[in-house]
N, C-alpha and C positions, 0 to 999 in steps of 0.2 A: 446545325441548329445553333442559334445564339441563345445562351442561358443567362438569366439574371441571378446573381447571388447577393442577397441583402443581409443586413444586420451583422456584417463581418466585424470581428475584433480588429482594432487598429493595429494589433501586432501580427495579424495574419499576413503571410507572404504569398507571392505568386506560386512558389513551390508547394506550400501547404495546400493550396487550391488544386493545383495540377495533380498532386499525389492522390487526393480524395476522388477527383473525377476520373482519374486514370483507372481506378478500380472497376469502372463501368465500361470503359472503352477508350478509343483514341481521342486525345485532346489536341486540337490544332492550334489553340491559342488561349491565353488568359490576359484580360485587360483590366488591371487594377486601376480604379479611378482615384486620382489623388488631387488634393488642393493645389491650385496653381502657385500660390504664394509660399505655402509652407512645405509642400511636397508630401504632406501627411495623408494617409489613406482617408477617404471620405466614407468608408464603411460599406462599400459595395464594389462589385466587379462583374465582368461579363466573361463567360467561358464559351468558346466555340468548339463544338463537336461535330465532325462531318457526317456521322451516322445518326440519323434521327431516332432509330430504335434504341440505340445506346444512350442517346441524350435523354430520351423520355424515361429510361430506366434510372439514369443518374438523378433526374429531377425527383422522381418518386422515392428513390433510395436515400437522397441527401436532404430533402426538405425537412426542416425542424431538427436536424441532427447537429451535433457540435463539431465545429471546425475551429481550431485554435482557441478553444475555451468558450465559444458562444454558439447558441442554437441559431442556425442561419435559415433564411427564407430562400428557397430555390424554385424558380419557375421559368417558363419560356419568356424570353425578352420580347417586349412589344416594340414595334417600329417607332423610331423617334417621330414626334408630331411635327407636321409641317409648320414652320415658323414664318412663312412668307407673308402671312396675313396678320401680323402682330398689330395690335391696337394699343395705343397709349391710354392714359387715364382720361384724355379728352377726345377720344375717338381715333379714327385711323390717322396714320402718319401722312403728312403731306410733304412731297419732295419737290 
C-alpha cells in the first residue's frame, strides 16, 4: 500500500520516516519529495508498505503524531490524477 505523509518537518529524513513506520511492519520504500531547484524537502513523502494490514495499522497509529518535531498527516495515497486532458486558460490545447 502506498501511504501519503504530509506536514513533514523540513528537517525530517528518510531514516526518521522509515524508523517510525517500521514499528508497524515492513517498509519497502520511502520517497521524500524535494524541490527540483533547491533539493529541499517539500514537506511530504510517500511510504510503501507491502502488507495492507500493517499499512492500515501504521496509518491509524501515526496520523497526527509527531515525527521530527511536527504532527504529521498520514493517509492512504490517492492515485495521481490523469493529466492527459489538461486545458489551458482559453480551453483545450490545440496541437
